[in-house]
TORKOL-4160 file (C-alpha; in steps of 0.2 Angstrom, whole numbers, padded with zeros to 4 digits, m for minus):
235
<pt num="1" X="0116" Y="m0076" Z="0041"/>
<pt num="2" X="0133" Y="m0068" Z="0047"/>
<pt num="3" X="0144" Y="m0076" Z="0061"/>
<pt num="4" X="0138" Y="m0078" Z="0078"/>
<pt num="5" X="0151" Y="m0065" Z="0084"/>
<pt num="6" X="0150" Y="m0052" Z="0070"/>
<pt num="7" X="0150" Y="m0034" Z="0066"/>
<pt num="8" X="0140" Y="m0025" Z="0053"/>
<pt num="9" X="0135" Y="m0008" Z="0050"/>
<pt num="10" X="0125" Y="0000" Z="0034"/>
<pt num="11" X="0126" Y="0015" Z="0025"/>
<pt num="12" X="0137" Y="0029" Z="0024"/>
<pt num="13" X="0136" Y="0046" Z="0034"/>
<pt num="14" X="0128" Y="0054" Z="0019"/>
<pt num="15" X="0113" Y="0043" Z="0023"/>
<pt num="16" X="0110" Y="0051" Z="0039"/>
<pt num="17" X="0096" Y="0065" Z="0040"/>
<pt num="18" X="0092" Y="0076" Z="0053"/>
<pt num="19" X="0075" Y="0082" Z="0060"/>
<pt num="20" X="0073" Y="0099" Z="0054"/>
<pt num="21" X="0053" Y="0100" Z="0054"/>
<pt num="22" X="0056" Y="0115" Z="0040"/>
<pt num="23" X="0048" Y="0113" Z="0026"/>
<pt num="24" X="0033" Y="0102" Z="0034"/>
<pt num="25" X="0028" Y="0115" Z="0048"/>
<pt num="26" X="0030" Y="0129" Z="0034"/>
<pt num="27" X="0016" Y="0118" Z="0025"/>
<pt num="28" X="0007" Y="0114" Z="0041"/>
<pt num="29" X="0006" Y="0133" Z="0045"/>
<pt num="30" X="0001" Y="0137" Z="0027"/>
<pt num="31" X="m0015" Y="0123" Z="0027"/>
<pt num="32" X="m0019" Y="0120" Z="0047"/>
<pt num="33" X="m0023" Y="0133" Z="0059"/>
<pt num="34" X="m0011" Y="0131" Z="0074"/>
<pt num="35" X="m0022" Y="0145" Z="0084"/>
<pt num="36" X="m0027" Y="0135" Z="0101"/>
<pt num="37" X="m0036" Y="0150" Z="0105"/>
<pt num="38" X="m0044" Y="0157" Z="0091"/>
<pt num="39" X="m0061" Y="0164" Z="0093"/>
<pt num="40" X="m0061" Y="0156" Z="0109"/>
<pt num="41" X="m0060" Y="0139" Z="0101"/>
<pt num="42" X="m0049" Y="0125" Z="0102"/>
<pt num="43" X="m0044" Y="0120" Z="0084"/>
<pt num="44" X="m0038" Y="0103" Z="0077"/>
<pt num="45" X="m0020" Y="0102" Z="0082"/>
<pt num="46" X="m0009" Y="0093" Z="0068"/>
<pt num="47" X="0009" Y="0087" Z="0075"/>
<pt num="48" X="0024" Y="0089" Z="0064"/>
<pt num="49" X="0037" Y="0081" Z="0074"/>
<pt num="50" X="0048" Y="0073" Z="0060"/>
<pt num="51" X="0057" Y="0061" Z="0069"/>
<pt num="52" X="0047" Y="0047" Z="0059"/>
<pt num="53" X="0048" Y="0053" Z="0041"/>
<pt num="54" X="0066" Y="0056" Z="0045"/>
<pt num="55" X="0071" Y="0039" Z="0050"/>
<pt num="56" X="0060" Y="0035" Z="0036"/>
<pt num="57" X="0071" Y="0045" Z="0023"/>
<pt num="58" X="0085" Y="0038" Z="0032"/>
<pt num="59" X="0078" Y="0019" Z="0029"/>
<pt num="60" X="0075" Y="0022" Z="0012"/>
<pt num="61" X="0091" Y="0029" Z="0008"/>
<pt num="62" X="0103" Y="0015" Z="0019"/>
<pt num="63" X="0093" Y="0002" Z="0010"/>
<pt num="64" X="0098" Y="0009" Z="m0008"/>
<pt num="65" X="0075" Y="0011" Z="m0010"/>
<pt num="66" X="0079" Y="0029" Z="m0013"/>
<pt num="67" X="0093" Y="0040" Z="m0020"/>
<pt num="68" X="0097" Y="0055" Z="m0014"/>
<pt num="69" X="0086" Y="0066" Z="m0021"/>
<pt num="70" X="0076" Y="0081" Z="m0014"/>
<pt num="71" X="0058" Y="0073" Z="m0019"/>
<pt num="72" X="0054" Y="0056" Z="m0022"/>
<pt num="73" X="0038" Y="0049" Z="m0033"/>
<pt num="74" X="0033" Y="0063" Z="m0043"/>
<pt num="75" X="0031" Y="0072" Z="m0028"/>
<pt num="76" X="0037" Y="0092" Z="m0025"/>
<pt num="77" X="0036" Y="0105" Z="m0014"/>
<pt num="78" X="0036" Y="0124" Z="m0018"/>
<pt num="79" X="0045" Y="0126" Z="m0002"/>
<pt num="80" X="0063" Y="0130" Z="m0002"/>
<pt num="81" X="0073" Y="0117" Z="0009"/>
<pt num="82" X="0063" Y="0102" Z="0006"/>
<pt num="83" X="0071" Y="0084" Z="0010"/>
<pt num="84" X="0063" Y="0067" Z="0008"/>
<pt num="85" X="0057" Y="0067" Z="0025"/>
<pt num="86" X="0046" Y="0082" Z="0021"/>
<pt num="87" X="0039" Y="0074" Z="0008"/>
<pt num="88" X="0035" Y="0059" Z="0017"/>
<pt num="89" X="0027" Y="0070" Z="0029"/>
<pt num="90" X="0015" Y="0077" Z="0016"/>
<pt num="91" X="0010" Y="0059" Z="0011"/>
<pt num="92" X="0005" Y="0056" Z="0030"/>
<pt num="93" X="m0004" Y="0073" Z="0030"/>
<pt num="94" X="m0013" Y="0069" Z="0013"/>
<pt num="95" X="m0032" Y="0068" Z="0017"/>
<pt num="96" X="m0032" Y="0056" Z="m0001"/>
<pt num="97" X="m0022" Y="0043" Z="0009"/>
<pt num="98" X="m0035" Y="0043" Z="0026"/>
<pt num="99" X="m0045" Y="0030" Z="0018"/>
<pt num="100" X="m0028" Y="0017" Z="0017"/>
<pt num="101" X="m0022" Y="0021" Z="0035"/>
<pt num="102" X="m0040" Y="0018" Z="0043"/>
<pt num="103" X="m0040" Y="0003" Z="0034"/>
<pt num="104" X="m0023" Y="m0003" Z="0042"/>
<pt num="105" X="m0030" Y="0004" Z="0060"/>
<pt num="106" X="m0043" Y="0016" Z="0063"/>
<pt num="107" X="m0037" Y="0031" Z="0072"/>
<pt num="108" X="m0042" Y="0046" Z="0078"/>
<pt num="109" X="m0030" Y="0059" Z="0068"/>
<pt num="110" X="m0034" Y="0075" Z="0079"/>
<pt num="111" X="m0026" Y="0064" Z="0092"/>
<pt num="112" X="m0014" Y="0053" Z="0085"/>
<pt num="113" X="m0008" Y="0061" Z="0068"/>
<pt num="114" X="m0004" Y="0048" Z="0055"/>
<pt num="115" X="0015" Y="0050" Z="0056"/>
<pt num="116" X="0015" Y="0045" Z="0073"/>
<pt num="117" X="0006" Y="0030" Z="0070"/>
<pt num="118" X="0019" Y="0015" Z="0065"/>
<pt num="119" X="0008" Y="0002" Z="0057"/>
<pt num="120" X="0006" Y="0017" Z="0043"/>
<pt num="121" X="0023" Y="0018" Z="0038"/>
<pt num="122" X="0026" Y="0004" Z="0027"/>
<pt num="123" X="0007" Y="0007" Z="0018"/>
<pt num="124" X="0012" Y="0024" Z="0014"/>
<pt num="125" X="0030" Y="0020" Z="0010"/>
<pt num="126" X="0026" Y="0005" Z="m0002"/>
<pt num="127" X="0013" Y="0016" Z="m0010"/>
<pt num="128" X="0024" Y="0030" Z="m0014"/>
<pt num="129" X="0038" Y="0019" Z="m0020"/>
<pt num="130" X="0027" Y="0008" Z="m0031"/>
<pt num="131" X="0032" Y="m0008" Z="m0020"/>
<pt num="132" X="0021" Y="m0024" Z="m0019"/>
<pt num="133" X="0020" Y="m0036" Z="m0006"/>
<pt num="134" X="0034" Y="m0044" Z="m0009"/>
<pt num="135" X="0053" Y="m0046" Z="m0001"/>
<pt num="136" X="0059" Y="m0031" Z="m0004"/>
<pt num="137" X="0042" Y="m0021" Z="0002"/>
<pt num="138" X="0044" Y="m0011" Z="0017"/>
<pt num="139" X="0036" Y="m0020" Z="0032"/>
<pt num="140" X="0030" Y="m0016" Z="0049"/>
<pt num="141" X="0029" Y="m0032" Z="0061"/>
<pt num="142" X="0028" Y="m0035" Z="0079"/>
<pt num="143" X="0043" Y="m0044" Z="0089"/>
<pt num="144" X="0059" Y="m0035" Z="0092"/>
<pt num="145" X="0072" Y="m0049" Z="0096"/>
<pt num="146" X="0091" Y="m0047" Z="0093"/>
<pt num="147" X="0090" Y="m0061" Z="0082"/>
<pt num="148" X="0076" Y="m0052" Z="0072"/>
<pt num="149" X="0089" Y="m0036" Z="0068"/>
<pt num="150" X="0103" Y="m0047" Z="0064"/>
<pt num="151" X="0093" Y="m0056" Z="0052"/>
<pt num="152" X="0087" Y="m0040" Z="0044"/>
<pt num="153" X="0104" Y="m0031" Z="0046"/>
<pt num="154" X="0113" Y="m0048" Z="0037"/>
<pt num="155" X="0100" Y="m0046" Z="0022"/>
<pt num="156" X="0106" Y="m0025" Z="0020"/>
<pt num="157" X="0089" Y="m0020" Z="0029"/>
<pt num="158" X="0087" Y="m0005" Z="0040"/>
<pt num="159" X="0074" Y="m0005" Z="0053"/>
<pt num="160" X="0065" Y="0008" Z="0062"/>
<pt num="161" X="0063" Y="0007" Z="0080"/>
<pt num="162" X="0053" Y="0018" Z="0093"/>
<pt num="163" X="0055" Y="0019" Z="0112"/>
<pt num="164" X="0055" Y="0032" Z="0127"/>
<pt num="165" X="0071" Y="0041" Z="0124"/>
<pt num="166" X="0076" Y="0056" Z="0133"/>
<pt num="167" X="0067" Y="0069" Z="0124"/>
<pt num="168" X="0053" Y="0057" Z="0124"/>
<pt num="169" X="0043" Y="0047" Z="0113"/>
<pt num="170" X="0055" Y="0044" Z="0098"/>
<pt num="171" X="0059" Y="0035" Z="0080"/>
<pt num="172" X="0078" Y="0032" Z="0078"/>
<pt num="173" X="0084" Y="0019" Z="0064"/>
<pt num="174" X="0095" Y="0002" Z="0068"/>
<pt num="175" X="0108" Y="0002" Z="0055"/>
<pt num="176" X="0119" Y="m0010" Z="0063"/>
<pt num="177" X="0123" Y="m0024" Z="0076"/>
<pt num="178" X="0138" Y="m0030" Z="0085"/>
<pt num="179" X="0140" Y="m0044" Z="0097"/>
<pt num="180" X="0158" Y="m0049" Z="0097"/>
<pt num="181" X="0159" Y="m0044" Z="0116"/>
<pt num="182" X="0141" Y="m0037" Z="0122"/>
<pt num="183" X="0125" Y="m0039" Z="0113"/>
<pt num="184" X="0125" Y="m0021" Z="0105"/>
<pt num="185" X="0117" Y="m0013" Z="0092"/>
<pt num="186" X="0118" Y="0002" Z="0081"/>
<pt num="187" X="0106" Y="0019" Z="0079"/>
<pt num="188" X="0105" Y="0032" Z="0069"/>
<pt num="189" X="0094" Y="0047" Z="0077"/>
<pt num="190" X="0086" Y="0060" Z="0067"/>
<pt num="191" X="0086" Y="0071" Z="0084"/>
<pt num="192" X="0106" Y="0071" Z="0087"/>
<pt num="193" X="0103" Y="0088" Z="0101"/>
<pt num="194" X="0096" Y="0074" Z="0116"/>
<pt num="195" X="0114" Y="0068" Z="0117"/>
<pt num="196" X="0126" Y="0078" Z="0128"/>
<pt num="197" X="0139" Y="0077" Z="0113"/>
<pt num="198" X="0123" Y="0081" Z="0099"/>
<pt num="199" X="0130" Y="0065" Z="0089"/>
<pt num="200" X="0117" Y="0055" Z="0082"/>
<pt num="201" X="0126" Y="0045" Z="0070"/>
<pt num="202" X="0131" Y="0028" Z="0073"/>
<pt num="203" X="0127" Y="0029" Z="0091"/>
<pt num="204" X="0130" Y="0011" Z="0101"/>
<pt num="205" X="0119" Y="0005" Z="0114"/>
<pt num="206" X="0117" Y="m0010" Z="0123"/>
<pt num="207" X="0103" Y="m0023" Z="0118"/>
<pt num="208" X="0095" Y="m0032" Z="0132"/>
<pt num="209" X="0078" Y="m0042" Z="0132"/>
<pt num="210" X="0081" Y="m0053" Z="0148"/>
<pt num="211" X="0065" Y="m0045" Z="0158"/>
<pt num="212" X="0054" Y="m0047" Z="0143"/>
<pt num="213" X="0054" Y="m0029" Z="0135"/>
<pt num="214" X="0066" Y="m0022" Z="0125"/>
<pt num="215" X="0079" Y="m0011" Z="0134"/>
<pt num="216" X="0091" Y="m0001" Z="0126"/>
<pt num="217" X="0107" Y="0007" Z="0138"/>
<pt num="218" X="0118" Y="0019" Z="0128"/>
<pt num="219" X="0137" Y="0014" Z="0128"/>
<pt num="220" X="0143" Y="0030" Z="0129"/>
<pt num="221" X="0130" Y="0038" Z="0143"/>
<pt num="222" X="0128" Y="0021" Z="0153"/>
<pt num="223" X="0116" Y="0031" Z="0164"/>
<pt num="224" X="0103" Y="0032" Z="0148"/>
<pt num="225" X="0090" Y="0017" Z="0144"/>
<pt num="226" X="0078" Y="0017" Z="0131"/>
<pt num="227" X="0063" Y="0006" Z="0133"/>
<pt num="228" X="0059" Y="0000" Z="0115"/>
<pt num="229" X="0042" Y="m0003" Z="0108"/>
<pt num="230" X="0038" Y="m0020" Z="0104"/>
<pt num="231" X="0040" Y="m0017" Z="0083"/>
<pt num="232" X="0051" Y="m0013" Z="0070"/>
<pt num="233" X="0048" Y="m0007" Z="0053"/>
<pt num="234" X="0061" Y="m0014" Z="0039"/>
<pt num="235" X="0065" Y="m0006" Z="0023"/>
């Protein structure tokens, strides 16, 4: 563990991913129906919002589990512009993975797409990367405190967090902390357009759990407060 008053930030700008929903959306249009009024019937709606997969991609890059390549684990897509986040998204929507997901947490995928369920991320990523239950595996866990964040960052393990951001429910990657003056965390946001300056890399927030619920307050835009869910996914 680092000193009590310290700062540590993981990764470099090359690790930063922006959600594009590009190849994932094209894949969805190819294999799923999006027309909610087709023949007067409501079709199954599969969401391809990629903040989760892109945050996971950043986590894999920052932790060094995956190098900077367009695809991983032998998975490829015949769609131009595919990136690691798209490959992860395809894993979530591969029907052969559904039994693995429901064994962890049964869900109605017509309401909750697999890429939106936090308990599925470590299951999928560990399978894709061939990681066993060990210290090196990705891990979902409840209990989000600053001490937990500091512990993981000190051990070079970034974490996915989820909360009510300006754009709505949203996944981001926590890559650092700084408690030299205030208790701050450093976030990489895959959707920078939700910020006035449209910058999502290494954003600092004050971390507060005095009310029992983790709250982030933007250092640059202090009027913005984010209520976090009480879990994390470490890489």
